[in-house]
C-alpha positions in Angstrom: 26.2 20.2 11.5 23.5 21.4 9.0 23.6 19.3 5.8 24.9 20.7 2.7 22.5 22.6 0.6 22.8 21.7 -3.2 20.3 23.4 -5.7 19.8 21.0 -8.9 18.7 22.2 -12.1 15.6 20.6 -13.5 16.4 18.5 -16.2 13.4 17.3 -18.2 14.4 14.3 -20.3 12.2 14.1 -23.5 10.7 10.9 -24.5 13.2 10.5 -27.4 16.1 10.3 -25.0 18.4 7.2 -25.8 18.3 6.1 -22.2 15.1 5.4 -20.3 13.5 8.8 -19.2 15.0 10.2 -16.0 12.1 12.7 -15.8 8.5 13.0 -17.2 6.3 15.8 -16.3 9.2 17.1 -13.9 9.2 14.3 -11.8 11.5 11.3 -11.6 10.3 8.2 -13.4 10.3 5.2 -11.3 10.2 1.7 -13.2 8.3 -0.9 -11.6 8.6 -3.6 -14.5 10.2 -4.2 -17.8 9.0 -7.0 -20.4 10.3 -7.7 -23.7 7.7 -8.5 -26.2 8.2 -11.3 -28.6 8.6 -8.7 -31.8 11.5 -7.2 -29.5 9.5 -4.1 -28.3 10.4 -3.1 -24.7 7.4 -2.4 -22.5 8.0 -0.6 -19.2 5.4 -0.3 -16.3 6.0 2.7 -14.1 4.8 4.2 -10.9 2.4 7.0 -12.0 3.6 7.6 -15.5 1.5 4.6 -17.3 3.5 2.5 -19.6 6.3 3.4 -22.0 7.1 1.5 -25.0 10.1 1.5 -27.4 10.5 -0.6 -30.6 13.2 -3.1 -31.1 16.5 -1.5 -32.5 19.7 0.2 -31.5 18.1 2.3 -28.6 17.6 5.4 -30.5 13.9 4.8 -31.3 11.5 7.3 -29.3 9.7 6.3 -26.4 5.6 6.0 -26.6 3.7 6.8 -23.5 0.4 5.1 -22.7 -1.5 6.9 -20.0 -5.0 7.1 -18.6 -7.1 9.8 -19.5 -11.1 10.5 -19.4 -11.9 8.3 -22.2 -13.6 4.9 -21.4 -11.2 2.9 -23.7 -7.9 4.5 -22.2 -5.6 2.6 -19.8 -7.4 2.4 -16.5 -4.5 3.6 -14.1 -1.1 4.9 -14.3 0.4 2.5 -11.8 1.6 -0.6 -13.6 3.6 -3.4 -12.4 2.6 -6.4 -14.3 2.6 -6.8 -18.1 2.3 -10.0 -20.3 1.7 -10.7 -23.7 -0.7 -13.2 -25.4 -0.3 -15.4 -28.6 -2.6 -13.3 -30.8 -1.1 -9.9 -29.9 -2.9 -9.5 -26.6 -1.4 -7.1 -24.0 -2.5 -7.7 -20.7 -1.6 -5.0 -17.7 -1.8 -5.4 -14.0 -2.0 -2.2 -11.8 -1.6 -1.3 -8.2 -5.0 -0.7 -6.7 -7.4 -0.5 -10.0 -7.3 -3.9 -11.4 -6.5 -4.9 -14.8 -6.8 -4.3 -18.6 -6.6 -6.1 -22.0 -5.4 -4.4 -25.3 -5.6 -6.0 -28.7 -4.3 -3.1 -30.7 -1.0 -2.4 -29.2 -2.0 -0.4 -26.5 -4.3 2.3 -28.5 -7.5 1.1 -26.7 -8.3 -1.1 -23.6 -10.8 -3.1 -22.0 -10.4 -2.7 -18.2 -11.7 -4.5 -15.2 -11.7 -2.2 -12.2 -14.2 -1.5 -9.3 -17.3 -1.6 -11.4 -16.3 -5.1 -12.7 -14.6 -6.4 -9.7 -16.5 -5.0 -6.7 -14.4 -4.3 -3.6 -11.8 -6.9 -4.0 -9.2 -8.1 -6.7 -7.9 -4.4 -7.4 -4.4 -5.2 -6.5 -2.5 -7.2 -8.9 0.7 -8.9 -7.9 4.0 -7.7 -9.2 4.6 -9.3 -12.5 1.7 -11.3 -11.7 -0.1 -12.1 -14.9 0.7 -15.4 -16.6 -0.3 -16.2 -20.3 0.1 -19.8 -21.6 -1.5 -20.2 -25.1 -5.2 -19.1 -24.6 -5.0 -19.4 -20.9 -4.4 -16.0 -18.8 -4.0 -16.0 -15.0 -4.3 -12.9 -12.9 -2.8 -13.3 -9.4 -4.1 -10.7 -6.9 -4.0 -9.8 -3.2 -7.7 -11.5 -3.3 -6.9 -14.8 -5.1 -6.6 -15.9 -8.9 -8.7 -14.8 -11.7 -8.3 -17.4 -14.7 -9.7 -17.0 -18.4 -9.5 -18.9 -21.5 -11.5 -16.4 -23.8 -9.8 -13.2 -23.1 -11.9 -12.1 -20.2 -15.6 -13.2 -21.7 -15.5 -15.8 -18.7 -13.5 -16.2 -15.5 -12.9 -18.6 -12.8 -11.7 -17.6 -9.6 -9.5 -19.4 -7.2 -9.9 -18.3 -3.5 -9.2 -19.5 0.2 -11.9 -20.9 2.3 -12.2 -18.0 4.8 -15.1 -15.4 4.7 -17.7 -15.0 2.1 -16.6 -16.3 -1.4 -16.1 -13.2 -3.5 -16.0 -14.2 -7.2 -15.5 -10.7 -8.8 -16.2 -11.1 -12.5 -15.9 -15.0 -12.2 -18.9 -17.4 -12.9 -17.3 -20.0 -10.4 -15.1 -19.4 -7.4 -13.2 -22.7 -6.2 -11.5 -23.0 -3.0 -7.9 -24.1 -3.9 -5.6 -21.8 -2.0 -4.2 -21.6 1.6 -4.6 -17.8 1.5 -5.9 -15.4 -0.9 -3.3 -12.8 -0.1 -0.8 -14.2 -2.8 1.5 -11.1 -2.7 3.2 -11.7 0.5 3.3 -15.4 1.0 5.7 -16.9 -1.7 3.0 -18.1 -3.9 3.8 -18.2 -7.5 2.2 -19.7 -10.7 3.9 -23.0 -11.6 2.0 -24.8 -14.0 -0.6 -24.8 -16.9 -4.3 -24.5 -16.2 -6.4 -27.2 -17.5 -9.9 -26.1 -18.7 -12.9 -27.7 -20.4 -14.1 -25.2 -23.0 -17.7 -24.1 -22.4 -20.4 -25.4 -24.6 -21.9 -23.0 -27.0 -25.1 -22.6 -25.0 -23.6 -22.2 -21.6 -22.2 -18.9 -20.1 -19.6 -20.5 -18.2 -16.9 -23.2 -18.0 -15.7 -26.0 -15.8 -12.4 -25.9 -14.0 -10.8 -29.2 -14.0 -7.2 -28.5 -12.3 -6.9 -25.1 -10.7 -4.7 -26.3 -7.9 -1.8 -26.9 -10.2 -1.6 -23.3 -10.6 0.2 -22.6 -7.3 3.1 -23.8 -5.4 5.3 -22.5 -2.8 9.0 -21.3 -3.5 11.4 -19.4 -0.8 10.7 -15.6 -1.1 13.6 -13.5 -2.8 15.4 -11.6 -0.2 13.9 -8.2 0.4 10.8 -8.9 -1.7 8.6 -10.5 0.6 7.5 -9.8 4.1 9.8 -11.3 6.8 8.4 -13.6 9.1 9.4 -12.3 12.4 9.5 -14.1 15.6 7.1 -12.7 18.3 10.1 -11.5 20.3 11.5 -9.6 17.6 8.3 -7.8 16.4 5.8 -7.7 19.0 7.7 -6.5 22.3 5.5 -6.8 25.2 3.5 -10.0 24.1 5.3 -11.9 26.9 5.0 -9.4 29.5 2.3 -7.0 28.8 2.4 -3.5 30.4 0.2 -2.9 33.2 -3.1 -1.0 32.8 -2.0 1.9 34.7 -1.7 5.3 33.3 1.7 6.1 31.7 2.9 9.4 30.7 4.6 9.2 27.4 8.0 10.9 27.0 7.8 13.2 23.9 11.4 13.9 23.9 13.5 10.8 22.3 11.7 8.8 19.7 10.5 5.5 21.4 7.3 4.4 19.7 4.9 3.1 22.7 2.8 0.8 20.7 3.1 -2.7 18.8 2.0 -3.5 15.3 -1.8 -4.4 14.7 -0.9 -7.6 12.7 1.0 -10.4 13.9 4.3 -12.0 12.4 2.4 -14.8 10.9 0.9 -12.3 8.2 1.9 -9.2 6.2 3.2 -6.5 8.9 4.4 -4.2 6.1 2.6 -0.8 5.6 1.1 -0.2 2.3 3.6 2.3 1.0 1.4 3.7 -2.0 -1.0 5.4 0.2 0.8 6.2 3.6 -0.7 8.8 6.2 -1.0 12.2 4.4 -0.6 10.8 1.0 -2.5 11.5 -2.0 -0.7 8.9 -4.2 0.7 11.7 -6.3 -2.4 13.6 -6.3 -4.7 10.8 -7.0 -6.6 10.3 -4.0 -7.9 12.3 -0.9 -5.4 12.9 1.9 -5.3 9.5 3.7 -6.2 9.7 7.5 -4.4 6.3 8.3 -2.1 3.3 7.2 -3.0 0.2 5.6 -2.0 -3.4 6.4 -3.2 -5.7 3.4 -3.8 -9.0 4.4 -6.6 -11.6 3.5 -10.0 -11.7 5.0 -10.0 -13.0 8.5 -6.4 -12.2 9.4 -6.0 -11.5 13.1 -6.1 -7.9 13.9 -4.5 -7.0 17.4 -4.7 -4.0 19.7 -1.5 -2.0 19.5 -1.6 -1.2 23.4 -3.5 -1.6 26.4 -6.7 0.3 27.0 -10.6 0.2 27.1 -12.7 -0.2 24.0 -14.5 3.1 23.3 -16.4 2.0 20.1 -17.2 -1.5 18.4 -19.6 -1.3 15.5 -20.5 0.1 12.0 -18.7 3.7 11.4 -17.9 5.6 8.1 -19.8 4.1 5.2 -20.7 1.0 7.1 -17.1 0.0 7.9 -17.0 -2.3 11.0 -14.8 -0.4 13.4 -12.8 -0.9 16.7 -11.8 2.4 18.8 -9.6 1.7 21.8 -9.0 4.5 24.4 -5.4 3.9 25.6 -4.1 4.0 29.2 -1.2 6.1 28.2 -1.4 9.7 28.0 0.7 12.2 26.2 2.0 15.0 28.3 3.2 17.8 26.1 6.2 20.3 27.0 3.6 23.1 27.2 1.9 21.3 30.0 -1.3 20.1 28.0 -2.2 16.6 27.9 -3.7 14.6 25.0 -5.7 11.3 25.2 -4.5 8.7 22.9 -6.9 6.4 20.8 -6.4 3.9 18.0 -9.1 3.0 15.7 -9.3 -0.1 13.3 -11.4 -0.1 10.3 -12.9 -2.3 7.3 -13.1 -5.5 9.7 -15.1 -8.6 8.8 -15.8 -9.2 12.3 -15.5 -7.5 15.7 -14.2 -9.6 18.7 -14.7 -7.1 21.4 -17.4 -4.9 23.0 -17.5 -1.2 24.2 -16.4 -1.1 27.7 -14.1 -4.2 27.3 -10.4 -3.8 28.7 -7.9 -4.9 26.0 -4.3 -5.6 26.4 -1.4 -5.0 23.9 -1.4 -7.8 21.1 -4.9 -9.2 22.3 -7.0 -10.3 19.0 -9.7 -7.7 18.8 -10.9 -8.2 15.2 -10.6 -9.9 11.8 -9.5 -8.3 8.8 -12.1 -7.5 5.8 -13.4 -5.0 3.5 -16.4 -3.5 5.0 -17.3 0.2 4.4 -15.4 2.1 1.6 -12.6 -0.4 0.7 -11.1 -1.9 -2.6 -9.4 -4.8 -1.0 -9.1 -6.7 2.1 -7.1 -4.8 4.6 -6.8 -3.1 7.9 -7.0 0.7 8.2 -5.1 1.7 11.4 -5.6 5.5 12.8 -3.9 6.8 15.9 -5.4 9.9 17.5 -3.9 12.6 20.1 -7.2 14.3 21.4 -7.7 16.8 24.2 -10.7 15.1 25.3 -11.3 11.4 26.2 -14.7 11.5 24.2 -14.9 9.1 21.3 -17.3 11.1 19.5 -14.5 13.3 18.1 -12.6 10.0 17.3 -15.2 8.0 15.4 -17.9 10.0 13.4 -19.6 8.1 10.7 -20.2 11.4 8.7 -16.9 12.6 8.9 -13.9 11.4 6.7 -11.2 13.7 8.4 -11.4 13.4 12.0 -9.8 16.4 13.8 -7.1 14.7 15.9 -5.5 12.1 13.9 -1.7 11.8 13.9 0.9 9.9 11.6 0.4 6.3 13.0 4.1 5.5 11.7 5.2 7.8 14.7 3.5 5.5 17.1 4.2 1.9 16.3 7.2 0.0 16.4 9.5 -0.1 13.4 10.4 -3.5 12.0 13.8 -4.9 13.0 16.9 -3.5 11.3 15.0 -0.4 10.5 14.4 3.4 11.6 12.4 6.6 11.0 12.8 9.8 8.6 11.0 12.6 9.7 11.4 16.3 9.1 9.9 19.5 7.2 10.0 21.0 3.7 9.7 25.0 3.7 10.1 27.5 1.0 12.2 30.7 1.0 10.0 32.4 3.2 9.8 29.7 5.7 6.2 28.5 4.6 5.3 24.6 4.6 5.4 23.1 1.3 2.3 21.0 1.0 2.4 17.5 -0.9 6.1 18.2 -1.6 7.6 14.8 -2.8 10.8 13.3 -0.9 12.6 10.9 -3.2 15.7 8.8 -2.5 14.5 6.6 0.6 15.5 3.2 -0.4 12.6 0.5 0.5 12.6 -2.6 -1.1 9.6 -4.1 0.4 6.4 -4.6 0.1 7.1 -5.3 -3.8 3.1 -5.3 -4.2 2.6 -1.7 -3.0 6.1 0.0 -3.5 7.6 2.9 -2.1 8.3 5.7 -4.5 8.5 8.9 -2.5 7.2 10.4 0.6 4.8 13.3 0.7 4.5 16.3 3.0 1.0 16.7 4.6 -1.6 18.5 2.9 -4.5 20.6 4.3 -6.5 17.6 5.6 -3.5 16.4 7.7 -1.8 17.8 10.5 1.4 17.7 12.4 1.8 15.4 15.5 1.7 17.5 18.7 4.9 15.9 19.5 7.2 17.0 16.7 5.5 19.4 14.4 6.8 17.3 11.3 5.6 17.8 7.8 6.3 14.2 6.9 7.3 10.8 8.5 8.1 7.5 7.3 9.0 4.6 9.5 10.4 1.0 8.3 13.5 2.9 6.5 16.2 0.4 6.0 19.3 1.5 8.4 22.4 3.2 6.4 22.6 6.0 4.3 20.1 7.8 2.2 20.6 10.6 -0.2 17.1 12.4 -0.3 15.8 15.1 -2.6 13.0 17.3 -2.4 11.4 19.7 -5.1 10.7 23.2 -3.9 9.4 25.2 -6.5 11.3 24.4 -9.5 14.7 23.9 -7.5 15.6 20.4 -6.1 17.1 20.5 -2.8 19.4 17.6 -1.5 20.1 16.0 2.0 22.3 13.3 2.9 20.9 11.4 6.0 21.9 8.3 8.1 19.5 5.9 9.6 20.2 4.0 12.6 17.9 1.1 13.9 15.0 2.1 16.1 16.0 5.6 15.8 14.5 8.8 14.2 16.5 10.8 11.8 15.2 14.7 11.4 16.0 16.5 8.2 14.8 20.0 7.0 14.9 21.0 3.3 15.0 24.9 2.9 15.6 27.0 -0.2 
């Protein structure tokens, strides 16, 4: 039975609303963090709407919105999930993917640390990952710790011992962490940093005790990556499939490949910049999916095949491409060759012509090429030819045969997939339409807000012709809403573990 079509009026909640704004700019406002300042003000970090501030009182005060704009002293980024206050009126803000900032005038102007100051790391601040104690400020990120006692005039970095010591803005980097990826391993700030102030004639300072900053605690349910057993998360490790050619059945949804990151690390897909996403119109349409992990994390082949590329690719990213043994046979009788590519590695462990098996370690996570943090960028291609030239082209950011990797790799236990189409009254696909209502609690550091239909740079898979697809959706009922023109269309779906739920939104 087709789901009930519900047309919802567009309700634009003004900033003077008594309750937290339900919508701004015609889109739902998703709250990422809420912190009360010592003076009673409420500061709210949001997904894509900057910061909302309301004075203390009875709840009828208007909201003040702080957003990024084109000026050099504005907030750097509108995706805010860490806010902390210093003893002299400082406001520190951490973002998803664009570093952090400091304001000393209640958010009117900002000093920001972004790519220019940080380099290709340190961009991803942990959720609620800023600590202030006296004159000490600690920024917790996906690439380690940054600590200052003089409001950012000088920094000390806390890192692990893997890979080159990336200091970012710091004068000194100290090896004090088991892993730099603090977002997914239950690390939190537990003590005070003890620092020796710098002499007046030196530009840096000595760290006395940085290790006291970090300790382990159990991860809150649903907020950190599950540590799954190999049997649960990587089927086929014990009994890898043979190397013979296998025809993939496109009728039921049965992802043929395993995940490229093992259970000892972060297996979650970055939800802020999924395949086909533009992060709300801020980036180019994405051609792969990201797995954020520390430098040196093992990268696994997702299936059996032969290495077709091993070396630098687009913007110098160290890249592996595998031509898989499996062939995709489509209902029209045509055949597609299936490739997977692995970008931004710090080390490549296989060479062209090597035969690899499912789950074999083939590379190490890094940030080579165009990258703003240590991560694996995974692509899956379904090509009419077995030539790697159409798969890895250093001069082409948009390969011709990429498909959504979430259709190909096994979902996490207890989850399934939602895929479907969004069309207008004439039956025309709606590009970059947002689908709200899918509930995903993890990963917190790159939170899920909405799915997007593909734009002009992304194509449906030859298997389904979908406009969007998202995996790792918790089993259960989800009420979805998509905006077509000025009208919200609602659908109710039920997700079963290991199964695909298909949904269509029509005016």
